[in-house]
N, C-alpha and C positions, 0 to 999 in steps of 0.2 A: 700617584700623579697627582697633584694636583696642579685647578688651571683655574683664572681665576675667570670668574665668571661674566665678570662684567666687558672683561677685555672678549670675551666669547660668543658672549650676543653683539658687542660692536663689532666684531666678525662676520656676522651672523644676516646683520640688517637687512630688508632688498630679499630674502630670501619668504616665495610664497608658500602659504601653509595650509595644507597640509603639504607636504613636502617631500621627499623621498627624506633617503640617505646618500647617495649619488651627488639627488642638488644640496640639498646641507653641507656637503663633502668641499663640492665647486665654487660656491660663493662662499664661504670663508675661506681657500683658498686663490677666491678676485681677489675678498678683499683685502690680502698679506695678511693673518694667519700666523702668528707662530706657531713654531716643532713643538710644543704643551700641547697646543692649543688644535693640532691638527694630528698626531697623535691620539689624543682622547677624542674626536670626531672619526678619522679614522676607525676608532674602537667599538664602536656602539652597534648596536643591531641593525640587519640589516627590513628594513620593514618602513611603513611612512611616520611620522608624527606631526604630530596637529597646535601645536604651538613651540617655541623657541622654550618654553617650560617647559614642558615636556623632553625637548632635549638638554639641557640642563639635568637632568631631573637621570633619563643613562647616562651620561659621564658622571653625572655623582656616583653611580652603581659601581664603576670602573677606579672610584680611589679605592 
């Protein structure tokens, strides 16, 4: 599954890091993230992420 990293980061605007997976998924949903972005974020490990880059790195592992 290929996720546009720019689109994903737009959907994560306003997330205060460090953030849990739940916070990241909630924020993306509130920003109207598309199905691909939501699927990618829901598949990342349940842990705290310290930056948007850490989220992107984890999403990249799932592709």
